[in-house]
PDB file with SEQRES, HELIX, SHEET and CRYST1 records, atoms N, CA, C and O in Angstrom:
SEQRES   1 A   43  UNK UNK UNK UNK UNK UNK UNK UNK UNK UNK UNK UNK UNK          
SEQRES   2 A   43  UNK UNK UNK UNK UNK UNK UNK UNK UNK UNK UNK UNK UNK          
SEQRES   3 A   43  UNK UNK UNK UNK UNK UNK UNK UNK UNK UNK UNK UNK UNK          
SEQRES   4 A   43  UNK UNK UNK UNK                                              
HELIX    1 AA1 UNK A   10  UNK A   32  1                                  23    
CRYST1    1.000    1.000    1.000  90.00  90.00  90.00 P 1           1          
ATOM      1  N   UNK A   1     -32.466-172.540 -99.857  1.00  0.00           N  
ATOM      2  CA  UNK A   1     -31.199-173.240 -99.773  1.00  0.00           C  
ATOM      3  C   UNK A   1     -30.759-173.661-101.166  1.00  0.00           C  
ATOM      4  O   UNK A   1     -31.406-174.462-101.842  1.00  0.00           O  
ATOM      5  N   UNK A   2     -29.657-173.101-101.556  1.00  0.00           N  
ATOM      6  CA  UNK A   2     -29.142-173.420-102.871  1.00  0.00           C  
ATOM      7  C   UNK A   2     -27.745-173.990-102.783  1.00  0.00           C  
ATOM      8  O   UNK A   2     -27.172-174.134-101.704  1.00  0.00           O  
ATOM      9  N   UNK A   3     -27.229-174.301-103.918  1.00  0.00           N  
ATOM     10  CA  UNK A   3     -25.887-174.863-103.997  1.00  0.00           C  
ATOM     11  C   UNK A   3     -24.859-173.827-103.534  1.00  0.00           C  
ATOM     12  O   UNK A   3     -23.861-174.175-102.903  1.00  0.00           O  
ATOM     13  N   UNK A   4     -25.109-172.551-103.851  1.00  0.00           N  
ATOM     14  CA  UNK A   4     -24.148-171.497-103.553  1.00  0.00           C  
ATOM     15  C   UNK A   4     -24.591-170.658-102.351  1.00  0.00           C  
ATOM     16  O   UNK A   4     -24.412-169.440-102.340  1.00  0.00           O  
ATOM     17  N   UNK A   5     -25.153-171.296-101.370  1.00  0.00           N  
ATOM     18  CA  UNK A   5     -25.614-170.601-100.179  1.00  0.00           C  
ATOM     19  C   UNK A   5     -24.428-169.930 -99.475  1.00  0.00           C  
ATOM     20  O   UNK A   5     -23.381-170.544 -99.271  1.00  0.00           O  
ATOM     21  N   UNK A   6     -24.613-168.671 -99.113  1.00  0.00           N  
ATOM     22  CA  UNK A   6     -23.545-167.905 -98.483  1.00  0.00           C  
ATOM     23  C   UNK A   6     -23.818-167.800 -96.987  1.00  0.00           C  
ATOM     24  O   UNK A   6     -24.890-167.359 -96.571  1.00  0.00           O  
ATOM     25  N   UNK A   7     -22.855-168.200 -96.198  1.00  0.00           N  
ATOM     26  CA  UNK A   7     -22.956-168.050 -94.759  1.00  0.00           C  
ATOM     27  C   UNK A   7     -22.404-166.680 -94.382  1.00  0.00           C  
ATOM     28  O   UNK A   7     -21.348-166.276 -94.868  1.00  0.00           O  
ATOM     29  N   UNK A   8     -23.106-165.982 -93.533  1.00  0.00           N  
ATOM     30  CA  UNK A   8     -22.642-164.667 -93.103  1.00  0.00           C  
ATOM     31  C   UNK A   8     -21.606-164.836 -91.997  1.00  0.00           C  
ATOM     32  O   UNK A   8     -21.816-165.572 -91.033  1.00  0.00           O  
ATOM     33  N   UNK A   9     -20.504-164.149 -92.155  1.00  0.00           N  
ATOM     34  CA  UNK A   9     -19.442-164.175 -91.152  1.00  0.00           C  
ATOM     35  C   UNK A   9     -19.778-163.109 -90.112  1.00  0.00           C  
ATOM     36  O   UNK A   9     -19.521-161.923 -90.318  1.00  0.00           O  
ATOM     37  N   UNK A  10     -20.350-163.542 -89.000  1.00  0.00           N  
ATOM     38  CA  UNK A  10     -20.817-162.610 -87.981  1.00  0.00           C  
ATOM     39  C   UNK A  10     -19.664-161.831 -87.348  1.00  0.00           C  
ATOM     40  O   UNK A  10     -19.826-160.652 -87.032  1.00  0.00           O  
ATOM     41  N   UNK A  11     -18.521-162.454 -87.160  1.00  0.00           N  
ATOM     42  CA  UNK A  11     -17.374-161.764 -86.568  1.00  0.00           C  
ATOM     43  C   UNK A  11     -16.888-160.651 -87.495  1.00  0.00           C  
ATOM     44  O   UNK A  11     -16.573-159.554 -87.033  1.00  0.00           O  
ATOM     45  N   UNK A  12     -16.826-160.922 -88.781  1.00  0.00           N  
ATOM     46  CA  UNK A  12     -16.388-159.915 -89.746  1.00  0.00           C  
ATOM     47  C   UNK A  12     -17.394-158.765 -89.791  1.00  0.00           C  
ATOM     48  O   UNK A  12     -17.014-157.599 -89.900  1.00  0.00           O  
ATOM     49  N   UNK A  13     -18.665-159.103 -89.707  1.00  0.00           N  
ATOM     50  CA  UNK A  13     -19.703-158.066 -89.707  1.00  0.00           C  
ATOM     51  C   UNK A  13     -19.565-157.177 -88.473  1.00  0.00           C  
ATOM     52  O   UNK A  13     -19.654-155.954 -88.585  1.00  0.00           O  
ATOM     53  N   UNK A  14     -19.355-157.760 -87.318  1.00  0.00           N  
ATOM     54  CA  UNK A  14     -19.179-156.997 -86.085  1.00  0.00           C  
ATOM     55  C   UNK A  14     -17.962-156.080 -86.170  1.00  0.00           C  
ATOM     56  O   UNK A  14     -18.026-154.924 -85.751  1.00  0.00           O  
ATOM     57  N   UNK A  15     -16.852-156.587 -86.710  1.00  0.00           N  
ATOM     58  CA  UNK A  15     -15.648-155.765 -86.873  1.00  0.00           C  
ATOM     59  C   UNK A  15     -15.929-154.584 -87.795  1.00  0.00           C  
ATOM     60  O   UNK A  15     -15.522-153.457 -87.512  1.00  0.00           O  
ATOM     61  N   UNK A  16     -16.628-154.848 -88.900  1.00  0.00           N  
ATOM     62  CA  UNK A  16     -16.954-153.785 -89.843  1.00  0.00           C  
ATOM     63  C   UNK A  16     -17.797-152.703 -89.167  1.00  0.00           C  
ATOM     64  O   UNK A  16     -17.512-151.514 -89.313  1.00  0.00           O  
ATOM     65  N   UNK A  17     -18.820-153.103 -88.437  1.00  0.00           N  
ATOM     66  CA  UNK A  17     -19.704-152.137 -87.783  1.00  0.00           C  
ATOM     67  C   UNK A  17     -18.936-151.330 -86.743  1.00  0.00           C  
ATOM     68  O   UNK A  17     -19.081-150.110 -86.676  1.00  0.00           O  
ATOM     69  N   UNK A  18     -18.127-151.994 -85.939  1.00  0.00           N  
ATOM     70  CA  UNK A  18     -17.331-151.289 -84.925  1.00  0.00           C  
ATOM     71  C   UNK A  18     -16.376-150.283 -85.560  1.00  0.00           C  
ATOM     72  O   UNK A  18     -16.279-149.141 -85.111  1.00  0.00           O  
ATOM     73  N   UNK A  19     -15.681-150.707 -86.595  1.00  0.00           N  
ATOM     74  CA  UNK A  19     -14.737-149.815 -87.278  1.00  0.00           C  
ATOM     75  C   UNK A  19     -15.456-148.627 -87.900  1.00  0.00           C  
ATOM     76  O   UNK A  19     -14.975-147.497 -87.819  1.00  0.00           O  
ATOM     77  N   UNK A  20     -16.598-148.873 -88.517  1.00  0.00           N  
ATOM     78  CA  UNK A  20     -17.362-147.796 -89.136  1.00  0.00           C  
ATOM     79  C   UNK A  20     -17.801-146.782 -88.089  1.00  0.00           C  
ATOM     80  O   UNK A  20     -17.659-145.575 -88.289  1.00  0.00           O  
ATOM     81  N   UNK A  21     -18.333-147.271 -86.975  1.00  0.00           N  
ATOM     82  CA  UNK A  21     -18.783-146.378 -85.911  1.00  0.00           C  
ATOM     83  C   UNK A  21     -17.605-145.589 -85.354  1.00  0.00           C  
ATOM     84  O   UNK A  21     -17.709-144.381 -85.145  1.00  0.00           O  
ATOM     85  N   UNK A  22     -16.480-146.272 -85.112  1.00  0.00           N  
ATOM     86  CA  UNK A  22     -15.292-145.596 -84.581  1.00  0.00           C  
ATOM     87  C   UNK A  22     -14.824-144.482 -85.516  1.00  0.00           C  
ATOM     88  O   UNK A  22     -14.432-143.410 -85.055  1.00  0.00           O  
ATOM     89  N   UNK A  23     -14.863-144.725 -86.803  1.00  0.00           N  
ATOM     90  CA  UNK A  23     -14.371-143.749 -87.774  1.00  0.00           C  
ATOM     91  C   UNK A  23     -15.324-142.575 -87.982  1.00  0.00           C  
ATOM     92  O   UNK A  23     -14.874-141.473 -88.295  1.00  0.00           O  
ATOM     93  N   UNK A  24     -16.625-142.786 -87.816  1.00  0.00           N  
ATOM     94  CA  UNK A  24     -17.595-141.759 -88.167  1.00  0.00           C  
ATOM     95  C   UNK A  24     -18.333-141.143 -86.984  1.00  0.00           C  
ATOM     96  O   UNK A  24     -19.135-140.228 -87.170  1.00  0.00           O  
ATOM     97  N   UNK A  25     -18.079-141.625 -85.780  1.00  0.00           N  
ATOM     98  CA  UNK A  25     -18.803-141.146 -84.605  1.00  0.00           C  
ATOM     99  C   UNK A  25     -18.566-139.653 -84.359  1.00  0.00           C  
ATOM    100  O   UNK A  25     -19.510-138.897 -84.128  1.00  0.00           O  
ATOM    101  N   UNK A  26     -17.306-139.239 -84.412  1.00  0.00           N  
ATOM    102  CA  UNK A  26     -16.972-137.848 -84.107  1.00  0.00           C  
ATOM    103  C   UNK A  26     -17.655-136.889 -85.078  1.00  0.00           C  
ATOM    104  O   UNK A  26     -18.219-135.881 -84.654  1.00  0.00           O  
ATOM    105  N   UNK A  27     -17.609-137.188 -86.353  1.00  0.00           N  
ATOM    106  CA  UNK A  27     -18.226-136.271 -87.318  1.00  0.00           C  
ATOM    107  C   UNK A  27     -19.743-136.235 -87.173  1.00  0.00           C  
ATOM    108  O   UNK A  27     -20.358-135.198 -87.419  1.00  0.00           O  
ATOM    109  N   UNK A  28     -20.351-137.340 -86.780  1.00  0.00           N  
ATOM    110  CA  UNK A  28     -21.806-137.352 -86.567  1.00  0.00           C  
ATOM    111  C   UNK A  28     -22.178-136.487 -85.369  1.00  0.00           C  
ATOM    112  O   UNK A  28     -23.172-135.762 -85.408  1.00  0.00           O  
ATOM    113  N   UNK A  29     -21.380-136.561 -84.302  1.00  0.00           N  
ATOM    114  CA  UNK A  29     -21.641-135.741 -83.117  1.00  0.00           C  
ATOM    115  C   UNK A  29     -21.457-134.262 -83.463  1.00  0.00           C  
ATOM    116  O   UNK A  29     -22.275-133.424 -83.084  1.00  0.00           O  
ATOM    117  N   UNK A  30     -20.390-133.951 -84.177  1.00  0.00           N  
ATOM    118  CA  UNK A  30     -20.135-132.554 -84.563  1.00  0.00           C  
ATOM    119  C   UNK A  30     -21.287-131.999 -85.393  1.00  0.00           C  
ATOM    120  O   UNK A  30     -21.746-130.882 -85.154  1.00  0.00           O  
ATOM    121  N   UNK A  31     -21.751-132.771 -86.359  1.00  0.00           N  
ATOM    122  CA  UNK A  31     -22.824-132.273 -87.213  1.00  0.00           C  
ATOM    123  C   UNK A  31     -24.153-132.202 -86.454  1.00  0.00           C  
ATOM    124  O   UNK A  31     -24.958-131.304 -86.700  1.00  0.00           O  
ATOM    125  N   UNK A  32     -24.384-133.132 -85.544  1.00  0.00           N  
ATOM    126  CA  UNK A  32     -25.630-133.138 -84.788  1.00  0.00           C  
ATOM    127  C   UNK A  32     -25.733-131.920 -83.863  1.00  0.00           C  
ATOM    128  O   UNK A  32     -26.812-131.356 -83.682  1.00  0.00           O  
ATOM    129  N   UNK A  33     -24.604-131.527 -83.286  1.00  0.00           N  
ATOM    130  CA  UNK A  33     -24.592-130.406 -82.355  1.00  0.00           C  
ATOM    131  C   UNK A  33     -24.012-129.134 -82.971  1.00  0.00           C  
ATOM    132  O   UNK A  33     -23.779-128.145 -82.277  1.00  0.00           O  
ATOM    133  N   UNK A  34     -23.784-129.177 -84.271  1.00  0.00           N  
ATOM    134  CA  UNK A  34     -23.252-128.038 -85.017  1.00  0.00           C  
ATOM    135  C   UNK A  34     -21.976-127.489 -84.369  1.00  0.00           C  
ATOM    136  O   UNK A  34     -21.840-126.285 -84.151  1.00  0.00           O  
ATOM    137  N   UNK A  35     -21.051-128.399 -84.070  1.00  0.00           N  
ATOM    138  CA  UNK A  35     -19.789-128.001 -83.466  1.00  0.00           C  
ATOM    139  C   UNK A  35     -18.760-127.754 -84.557  1.00  0.00           C  
ATOM    140  O   UNK A  35     -18.673-128.511 -85.525  1.00  0.00           O  
ATOM    141  N   UNK A  36     -17.998-126.713 -84.398  1.00  0.00           N  
ATOM    142  CA  UNK A  36     -16.916-126.430 -85.318  1.00  0.00           C  
ATOM    143  C   UNK A  36     -15.689-126.070 -84.490  1.00  0.00           C  
ATOM    144  O   UNK A  36     -15.485-124.908 -84.136  1.00  0.00           O  
ATOM    145  N   UNK A  37     -14.884-127.067 -84.189  1.00  0.00           N  
ATOM    146  CA  UNK A  37     -13.730-126.870 -83.317  1.00  0.00           C  
ATOM    147  C   UNK A  37     -12.435-126.825 -84.101  1.00  0.00           C  
ATOM    148  O   UNK A  37     -11.362-126.999 -83.524  1.00  0.00           O  
ATOM    149  N   UNK A  38     -12.507-126.601 -85.375  1.00  0.00           N  
ATOM    150  CA  UNK A  38     -11.297-126.592 -86.215  1.00  0.00           C  
ATOM    151  C   UNK A  38     -10.763-128.002 -86.345  1.00  0.00           C  
ATOM    152  O   UNK A  38     -11.515-128.951 -86.568  1.00  0.00           O  
ATOM    153  N   UNK A  39      -9.441-128.128 -86.201  1.00  0.00           N  
ATOM    154  CA  UNK A  39      -8.816-129.438 -86.314  1.00  0.00           C  
ATOM    155  C   UNK A  39      -8.667-130.149 -84.982  1.00  0.00           C  
ATOM    156  O   UNK A  39      -8.062-131.219 -84.917  1.00  0.00           O  
ATOM    157  N   UNK A  40      -9.207-129.571 -83.922  1.00  0.00           N  
ATOM    158  CA  UNK A  40      -9.097-130.184 -82.592  1.00  0.00           C  
ATOM    159  C   UNK A  40      -9.889-131.484 -82.567  1.00  0.00           C  
ATOM    160  O   UNK A  40     -10.987-131.573 -83.117  1.00  0.00           O  
ATOM    161  N   UNK A  41      -9.316-132.482 -81.923  1.00  0.00           N  
ATOM    162  CA  UNK A  41      -9.994-133.776 -81.780  1.00  0.00           C  
ATOM    163  C   UNK A  41     -10.700-133.831 -80.438  1.00  0.00           C  
ATOM    164  O   UNK A  41     -10.199-133.322 -79.436  1.00  0.00           O  
ATOM    165  N   UNK A  42     -11.869-134.455 -80.431  1.00  0.00           N  
ATOM    166  CA  UNK A  42     -12.558-134.683 -79.168  1.00  0.00           C  
ATOM    167  C   UNK A  42     -11.850-135.787 -78.418  1.00  0.00           C  
ATOM    168  O   UNK A  42     -11.347-136.721 -79.043  1.00  0.00           O  
ATOM    169  N   UNK A  43     -11.791-135.712 -77.098  1.00  0.00           N  
ATOM    170  CA  UNK A  43     -11.089-136.770 -76.339  1.00  0.00           C  
ATOM    171  C   UNK A  43     -11.775-138.098 -76.430  1.00  0.00           C  
ATOM    172  O   UNK A  43     -11.307-139.076 -75.849  1.00  0.00           O  
TER     173      UNK A  43                                                      
END                                                                             
């Protein structure tokens, strides 16, 4: 415990994780299953 102790903003962390997963989920699935569907988006 110091003078400049930083509290973690749990809500901001959750938003960051959700946004990251939302943005990168499709490419991870494509690479995991070696899918190449061109520019088509998965539903």
